[in-house]
C-alpha positions as CSV (number, residue, x, y, z in Angstrom):
1,X,48.0,-24.7,-43.8
2,X,47.8,-21.7,-41.4
3,X,46.2,-21.5,-38.0
4,X,42.8,-20.4,-39.2
5,X,42.5,-23.4,-41.6
6,X,43.5,-25.7,-38.7
7,X,40.7,-24.2,-36.5
8,X,38.1,-24.6,-39.3
9,X,39.2,-28.2,-39.9
10,X,39.0,-28.9,-36.1
11,X,35.5,-27.3,-35.9
12,X,34.2,-29.4,-38.8
13,X,35.3,-32.6,-37.0
14,X,33.6,-31.5,-33.8
15,X,30.5,-30.4,-35.7
16,X,30.0,-33.9,-37.0
17,X,29.7,-35.1,-33.4
18,X,27.1,-32.5,-32.3
19,X,23.5,-33.9,-32.5
20,X,21.4,-31.9,-34.9
21,X,18.1,-30.8,-33.4
22,X,14.9,-30.8,-35.5
23,X,12.5,-27.9,-35.9
24,X,10.0,-29.4,-33.4
25,X,12.7,-30.1,-30.8
26,X,14.0,-26.5,-31.0
27,X,10.4,-25.2,-30.8
28,X,9.7,-27.3,-27.7
29,X,12.8,-26.1,-26.0
30,X,11.9,-22.4,-26.7
31,X,8.3,-23.0,-25.7
32,X,9.3,-24.6,-22.3
33,X,11.8,-21.8,-21.6
34,X,9.2,-19.1,-22.5
35,X,6.5,-20.8,-20.4
36,X,8.8,-21.0,-17.4
37,X,9.9,-17.3,-17.7
38,X,6.2,-16.1,-17.9
39,X,5.4,-18.3,-15.0
40,X,8.1,-16.6,-12.9
41,X,6.8,-13.2,-13.9
42,X,3.4,-14.2,-12.6
43,X,4.9,-15.6,-9.4
44,X,7.0,-12.6,-8.7
45,X,4.0,-10.2,-9.3
46,X,2.1,-12.2,-6.6
47,X,5.0,-12.1,-4.2
48,X,5.4,-8.4,-4.8
49,X,1.6,-7.8,-4.2
50,X,1.8,-9.7,-0.9
51,X,4.9,-7.9,0.2
52,X,3.4,-4.4,-0.3
53,X,0.1,-5.6,1.3
54,X,2.0,-6.7,4.4
55,X,4.0,-3.4,4.5
56,X,0.7,-1.5,4.3
57,X,-0.9,-3.5,7.1
58,X,2.1,-2.9,9.5
59,X,2.6,0.7,8.4
60,X,-1.0,1.9,8.5
61,X,-1.5,1.8,12.2
62,X,-3.8,4.0,14.3
63,X,-1.3,6.9,14.5
64,X,-0.9,6.8,10.7
65,X,-4.6,7.1,10.0
66,X,-4.9,9.8,12.7
67,X,-2.2,11.8,10.9
68,X,-4.0,11.3,7.5
69,X,-7.3,12.5,9.0
70,X,-5.5,15.6,10.6
71,X,-4.3,16.8,7.2
72,X,-7.5,15.8,5.4
73,X,-6.0,13.0,3.5
74,X,-7.7,9.9,5.0
75,X,-10.4,9.5,2.3
76,X,-7.9,10.1,-0.4
77,X,-5.5,7.5,1.1
78,X,-8.3,4.9,1.3
79,X,-9.4,5.5,-2.3
80,X,-5.7,5.4,-3.4
81,X,-5.2,2.0,-1.7
82,X,-8.3,0.6,-3.2
83,X,-7.5,1.8,-6.7
84,X,-3.8,0.8,-6.5
85,X,-4.4,-2.7,-5.2
86,X,-7.3,-3.1,-7.7
87,X,-5.1,-2.2,-10.7
88,X,-2.2,-4.4,-9.3
89,X,-4.6,-7.3,-9.0
90,X,-5.7,-6.7,-12.6
91,X,-2.1,-6.9,-13.8
92,X,-1.5,-10.1,-11.9
93,X,-4.6,-11.5,-13.7
94,X,-3.1,-10.4,-17.0
95,X,0.2,-12.1,-16.1
96,X,-1.7,-15.3,-15.3
97,X,-3.6,-15.1,-18.6
98,X,-0.3,-14.7,-20.5
99,X,1.1,-17.7,-18.7
100,X,-2.0,-19.8,-19.6
101,X,-1.9,-18.7,-23.2
102,X,1.8,-19.6,-23.6
103,X,1.3,-22.9,-21.8
104,X,-1.4,-23.9,-24.4
105,X,0.4,-22.5,-27.5
106,X,0.9,-25.0,-30.3
107,X,2.7,-23.0,-33.0
108,X,5.5,-20.5,-33.5
109,X,3.3,-17.6,-34.7
110,X,1.1,-17.8,-31.6
111,X,4.1,-18.2,-29.3
112,X,5.7,-15.1,-30.8
113,X,2.4,-13.1,-30.4
114,X,2.1,-14.2,-26.7
115,X,5.7,-13.3,-25.9
116,X,5.1,-9.8,-27.4
117,X,1.9,-9.5,-25.4
118,X,3.7,-10.5,-22.2
119,X,6.5,-8.0,-22.8
120,X,3.9,-5.2,-23.3
121,X,2.1,-6.1,-20.1
122,X,5.2,-5.9,-18.0
123,X,6.2,-2.6,-19.6
124,X,2.7,-1.2,-19.0
125,X,2.9,-2.4,-15.4
126,X,6.2,-0.7,-14.7
127,X,4.9,2.4,-16.4
128,X,1.8,2.4,-14.2
129,X,4.0,2.0,-11.0
130,X,6.2,5.0,-12.0
131,X,3.3,7.3,-13.1
132,X,1.1,6.5,-10.1
133,X,4.0,6.9,-7.6
134,X,4.9,10.3,-9.1
135,X,1.3,11.6,-9.0
136,X,0.6,10.3,-5.4
137,X,3.9,11.7,-4.2
138,X,3.2,15.2,-5.6
139,X,-0.4,15.2,-4.2
140,X,0.8,14.2,-0.7
141,X,3.6,16.8,-0.9
142,X,1.1,19.5,-1.8
143,X,-1.3,18.6,1.0
144,X,1.5,18.4,3.6
145,X,2.8,21.8,2.6
146,X,-0.6,23.4,2.4
147,X,-1.6,22.0,5.8
148,X,1.6,23.3,7.5
149,X,1.3,26.7,5.8
150,X,-2.3,27.1,7.0
151,X,-1.6,26.0,10.6
152,X,1.8,27.7,11.2
153,X,1.6,31.1,12.8
154,X,4.2,33.5,11.5
155,X,4.7,36.9,13.2
156,X,7.0,38.4,10.6
157,X,5.3,37.5,7.2
158,X,7.8,39.4,5.1
159,X,10.8,37.6,6.7
160,X,9.4,34.2,5.7
161,X,8.0,35.1,2.3
162,X,9.7,33.6,-0.8
163,X,10.6,35.3,-4.1
164,X,9.5,33.7,-7.4
165,X,13.1,32.5,-7.9
166,X,13.2,30.9,-4.5
167,X,9.9,29.1,-5.2
168,X,11.3,28.0,-8.5
169,X,14.4,26.6,-6.8
170,X,12.2,24.9,-4.1
171,X,10.1,23.3,-6.8
172,X,13.3,22.2,-8.7
173,X,14.6,20.5,-5.5
174,X,11.3,18.6,-5.0
175,X,11.1,17.5,-8.6
176,X,14.8,16.6,-8.6
177,X,14.3,14.5,-5.5
178,X,11.2,12.9,-7.0
179,X,13.2,12.1,-10.2
180,X,15.9,10.3,-8.1
181,X,13.3,8.4,-6.2
182,X,11.6,7.3,-9.4
183,X,15.0,6.3,-10.8
184,X,15.5,4.0,-7.9
185,X,12.1,2.4,-8.4
186,X,12.7,2.0,-12.1
187,X,16.1,0.4,-11.4
188,X,14.4,-1.9,-8.8
189,X,11.8,-3.2,-11.3
190,X,14.4,-3.2,-14.1
191,X,16.4,-5.7,-12.0
192,X,13.4,-7.8,-11.0
193,X,11.7,-8.1,-14.4
194,X,14.5,-7.0,-16.7
195,X,16.4,-10.3,-16.4
196,X,13.3,-12.3,-17.3
197,X,12.4,-9.9,-20.2
198,X,15.9,-10.2,-21.7
199,X,15.6,-14.0,-21.6
200,X,12.1,-13.8,-23.1
201,X,13.4,-11.4,-25.8
202,X,16.2,-13.9,-26.6
203,X,13.6,-16.6,-27.1
204,X,11.6,-14.3,-29.3
205,X,14.6,-13.7,-31.6
206,X,15.2,-17.5,-31.8
207,X,11.6,-18.1,-32.7
208,X,11.7,-15.4,-35.4
209,X,14.5,-17.4,-37.0
210,X,12.3,-20.6,-36.9
211,X,9.4,-18.6,-38.5
212,X,11.7,-17.7,-41.4
Protein backbone atom coordinates (compact mmCIF):
# COMPACT_ATOMS: atom_id res chain seq x y z
CA UNK A 1 0.00 0.00 0.00
CA UNK A 2 1.56 3.36 -1.10
CA UNK A 3 1.44 6.73 0.64
CA UNK A 4 -1.66 7.94 -1.27
CA UNK A 5 -3.69 4.87 -0.25
CA UNK A 6 -2.65 5.40 3.37
CA UNK A 7 -3.81 9.03 3.20
CA UNK A 8 -7.16 7.98 1.71
CA UNK A 9 -7.64 5.34 4.40
CA UNK A 10 -6.82 7.87 7.15
CA UNK A 11 -9.21 10.42 5.63
CA UNK A 12 -12.07 7.91 5.54
CA UNK A 13 -11.51 7.14 9.22
CA UNK A 14 -11.64 10.84 10.06
CA UNK A 15 -14.64 11.42 7.81
CA UNK A 16 -16.69 9.03 9.91
CA UNK A 17 -16.10 11.20 12.99
CA UNK A 18 -17.13 14.45 11.26
CA UNK A 19 -20.79 15.36 11.95
CA UNK A 20 -22.85 15.57 8.75
CA UNK A 21 -24.86 18.78 8.47
CA UNK A 22 -28.38 18.70 7.08
CA UNK A 23 -29.67 20.91 4.26
CA UNK A 24 -31.51 23.18 6.72
CA UNK A 25 -28.47 23.51 9.00
CA UNK A 26 -26.22 24.52 6.10
CA UNK A 27 -28.83 27.00 4.85
CA UNK A 28 -29.20 28.57 8.31
CA UNK A 29 -25.44 28.96 8.60
CA UNK A 30 -25.19 30.66 5.19
CA UNK A 31 -28.25 32.79 5.95
CA UNK A 32 -26.80 34.04 9.25
CA UNK A 33 -23.43 34.77 7.65
CA UNK A 34 -25.03 36.63 4.73
CA UNK A 35 -27.29 38.63 7.04
CA UNK A 36 -24.30 39.63 9.17
CA UNK A 37 -22.28 40.72 6.11
CA UNK A 38 -25.11 42.86 4.71
CA UNK A 39 -25.62 44.37 8.16
CA UNK A 40 -21.95 45.40 8.21
CA UNK A 41 -22.29 46.94 4.75
CA UNK A 42 -25.20 49.00 6.08
CA UNK A 43 -23.30 50.03 9.24
CA UNK A 44 -20.14 50.99 7.31
CA UNK A 45 -22.18 53.12 4.89
CA UNK A 46 -23.64 55.04 7.86
CA UNK A 47 -20.21 55.55 9.44
CA UNK A 48 -18.85 56.72 6.09
CA UNK A 49 -21.75 59.15 5.68
CA UNK A 50 -21.17 60.60 9.16
CA UNK A 51 -17.40 60.83 8.57
CA UNK A 52 -17.74 62.88 5.38
CA UNK A 53 -20.47 65.01 6.97
CA UNK A 54 -18.13 65.91 9.84
CA UNK A 55 -15.29 66.63 7.40
CA UNK A 56 -17.60 68.97 5.48
CA UNK A 57 -18.67 70.78 8.66
CA UNK A 58 -15.08 71.41 9.78
CA UNK A 59 -13.76 72.13 6.28
CA UNK A 60 -16.51 74.47 5.04
CA UNK A 61 -15.73 77.44 7.28
CA UNK A 62 -16.29 81.14 6.55
CA UNK A 63 -13.07 81.46 4.51
CA UNK A 64 -14.02 78.44 2.39
CA UNK A 65 -17.42 79.87 1.47
CA UNK A 66 -15.87 83.30 0.82
CA UNK A 67 -13.45 81.67 -1.63
CA UNK A 68 -16.30 79.78 -3.33
CA UNK A 69 -18.27 83.00 -3.70
CA UNK A 70 -15.22 84.82 -5.07
CA UNK A 71 -14.82 82.32 -7.92
CA UNK A 72 -18.61 82.07 -8.46
CA UNK A 73 -18.92 78.50 -7.20
CA UNK A 74 -20.90 78.99 -3.99
CA UNK A 75 -24.30 78.09 -5.45
CA UNK A 76 -22.84 75.15 -7.35
CA UNK A 77 -21.12 73.89 -4.19
CA UNK A 78 -24.32 74.09 -2.14
CA UNK A 79 -26.29 72.24 -4.83
CA UNK A 80 -23.51 69.63 -5.09
CA UNK A 81 -23.58 69.02 -1.34
CA UNK A 82 -27.36 68.65 -1.31
CA UNK A 83 -27.43 66.24 -4.26
CA UNK A 84 -24.43 64.24 -3.07
CA UNK A 85 -25.73 63.74 0.47
CA UNK A 86 -29.22 63.04 -0.85
CA UNK A 87 -27.95 60.27 -3.14
CA UNK A 88 -25.70 58.90 -0.38
CA UNK A 89 -28.69 58.76 1.96
CA UNK A 90 -30.64 56.94 -0.77
CA UNK A 91 -27.93 54.28 -1.00
CA UNK A 92 -27.90 53.91 2.79
CA UNK A 93 -31.65 53.32 2.62
CA UNK A 94 -31.07 50.69 -0.10
CA UNK A 95 -28.47 48.94 2.08
CA UNK A 96 -30.96 48.95 4.95
CA UNK A 97 -33.68 47.47 2.74
CA UNK A 98 -31.28 44.77 1.53
CA UNK A 99 -30.48 43.90 5.15
CA UNK A 100 -34.18 43.71 6.04
CA UNK A 101 -34.90 41.50 3.03
CA UNK A 102 -32.13 39.04 3.86
CA UNK A 103 -33.10 39.01 7.55
CA UNK A 104 -36.61 37.86 6.63
CA UNK A 105 -35.64 35.46 3.81
CA UNK A 106 -36.99 31.93 4.21
CA UNK A 107 -35.66 30.00 1.20
CA UNK A 108 -32.53 29.54 -0.89
CA UNK A 109 -33.86 31.14 -4.09
CA UNK A 110 -34.84 34.36 -2.32
CA UNK A 111 -31.56 34.51 -0.42
CA UNK A 112 -29.58 34.14 -3.66
CA UNK A 113 -31.68 36.91 -5.25
CA UNK A 114 -31.10 39.23 -2.27
CA UNK A 115 -27.37 38.57 -2.26
CA UNK A 116 -27.17 39.48 -5.96
CA UNK A 117 -29.23 42.62 -5.29
CA UNK A 118 -26.88 43.64 -2.48
CA UNK A 119 -23.78 43.13 -4.64
CA UNK A 120 -25.32 45.27 -7.40
CA UNK A 121 -26.21 48.03 -4.94
CA UNK A 122 -22.64 48.19 -3.62
CA UNK A 123 -21.19 48.25 -7.16
CA UNK A 124 -23.61 51.03 -8.19
CA UNK A 125 -22.65 52.98 -5.06
CA UNK A 126 -18.91 52.74 -5.78
CA UNK A 127 -19.57 53.61 -9.43
CA UNK A 128 -21.52 56.70 -8.39
CA UNK A 129 -18.70 57.82 -6.05
CA UNK A 130 -16.09 57.52 -8.82
CA UNK A 131 -18.18 59.20 -11.54
CA UNK A 132 -19.40 62.07 -9.34
CA UNK A 133 -15.89 62.68 -7.99
CA UNK A 134 -14.48 62.83 -11.53
CA UNK A 135 -17.17 65.26 -12.76
CA UNK A 136 -16.97 67.55 -9.73
CA UNK A 137 -13.17 67.64 -9.87
CA UNK A 138 -13.19 68.57 -13.56
CA UNK A 139 -15.81 71.30 -13.02
CA UNK A 140 -13.90 72.83 -10.10
CA UNK A 141 -10.63 72.68 -12.06
CA UNK A 142 -12.24 74.47 -15.00
CA UNK A 143 -13.72 77.24 -12.83
CA UNK A 144 -10.46 77.77 -10.92
CA UNK A 145 -8.46 78.02 -14.15
CA UNK A 146 -11.05 80.28 -15.79
CA UNK A 147 -11.15 82.58 -12.76
CA UNK A 148 -7.38 82.95 -12.51
CA UNK A 149 -7.08 83.47 -16.28
CA UNK A 150 -9.68 86.27 -16.19
CA UNK A 151 -8.23 88.05 -13.13
CA UNK A 152 -4.50 87.73 -13.86
CA UNK A 153 -2.98 90.69 -15.71
CA UNK A 154 -0.30 89.64 -18.20
CA UNK A 155 1.78 92.30 -19.93
CA UNK A 156 3.46 90.07 -22.51
CA UNK A 157 0.57 87.93 -23.85
CA UNK A 158 2.69 86.10 -26.42
CA UNK A 159 5.19 85.05 -23.78
CA UNK A 160 2.51 83.29 -21.72
CA UNK A 161 0.45 81.86 -24.59
CA UNK A 162 0.35 78.07 -25.09
CA UNK A 163 0.63 76.06 -28.28
CA UNK A 164 -1.97 73.32 -29.01
CA UNK A 165 0.64 70.70 -28.05
CA UNK A 166 1.28 72.40 -24.69
CA UNK A 167 -2.45 72.57 -24.01
CA UNK A 168 -2.71 68.88 -24.87
CA UNK A 169 0.14 68.04 -22.50
CA UNK A 170 -1.45 70.16 -19.77
CA UNK A 171 -4.79 68.39 -20.22
CA UNK A 172 -2.98 65.04 -20.14
CA UNK A 173 -1.33 65.92 -16.82
CA UNK A 174 -4.67 66.93 -15.30
CA UNK A 175 -6.43 63.79 -16.55
CA UNK A 176 -3.51 61.62 -15.45
CA UNK A 177 -3.58 63.14 -11.96
CA UNK A 178 -7.34 62.65 -11.83
CA UNK A 179 -6.96 59.01 -12.89
CA UNK A 180 -4.45 58.40 -10.07
CA UNK A 181 -6.74 60.15 -7.58
CA UNK A 182 -9.72 58.04 -8.68
CA UNK A 183 -7.53 54.95 -8.49
CA UNK A 184 -6.83 55.65 -4.82
CA UNK A 185 -10.54 56.19 -4.16
CA UNK A 186 -11.39 52.92 -5.95
CA UNK A 187 -8.75 51.11 -3.90
CA UNK A 188 -10.11 52.63 -0.70
CA UNK A 189 -13.65 51.41 -1.39
CA UNK A 190 -12.33 48.12 -2.72
CA UNK A 191 -10.67 47.47 0.63
CA UNK A 192 -13.67 48.59 2.69
CA UNK A 193 -16.44 46.83 0.77
CA UNK A 194 -14.39 44.32 -1.24
CA UNK A 195 -13.72 42.02 1.73
CA UNK A 196 -17.42 41.87 2.58
CA UNK A 197 -18.42 41.36 -1.06
CA UNK A 198 -15.95 38.46 -1.43
CA UNK A 199 -17.44 36.78 1.63
CA UNK A 200 -20.93 37.39 0.28
CA UNK A 201 -19.90 35.93 -3.08
CA UNK A 202 -18.57 32.85 -1.31
CA UNK A 203 -21.96 32.39 0.39
CA UNK A 204 -23.64 32.84 -2.99
CA UNK A 205 -21.60 30.00 -4.50
CA UNK A 206 -22.41 27.72 -1.56
CA UNK A 207 -26.11 28.53 -1.89
CA UNK A 208 -26.02 27.74 -5.62
CA UNK A 209 -24.77 24.27 -4.69
CA UNK A 210 -27.70 23.85 -2.30
CA UNK A 211 -30.11 25.01 -4.99
CA UNK A 212 -28.84 22.23 -7.30
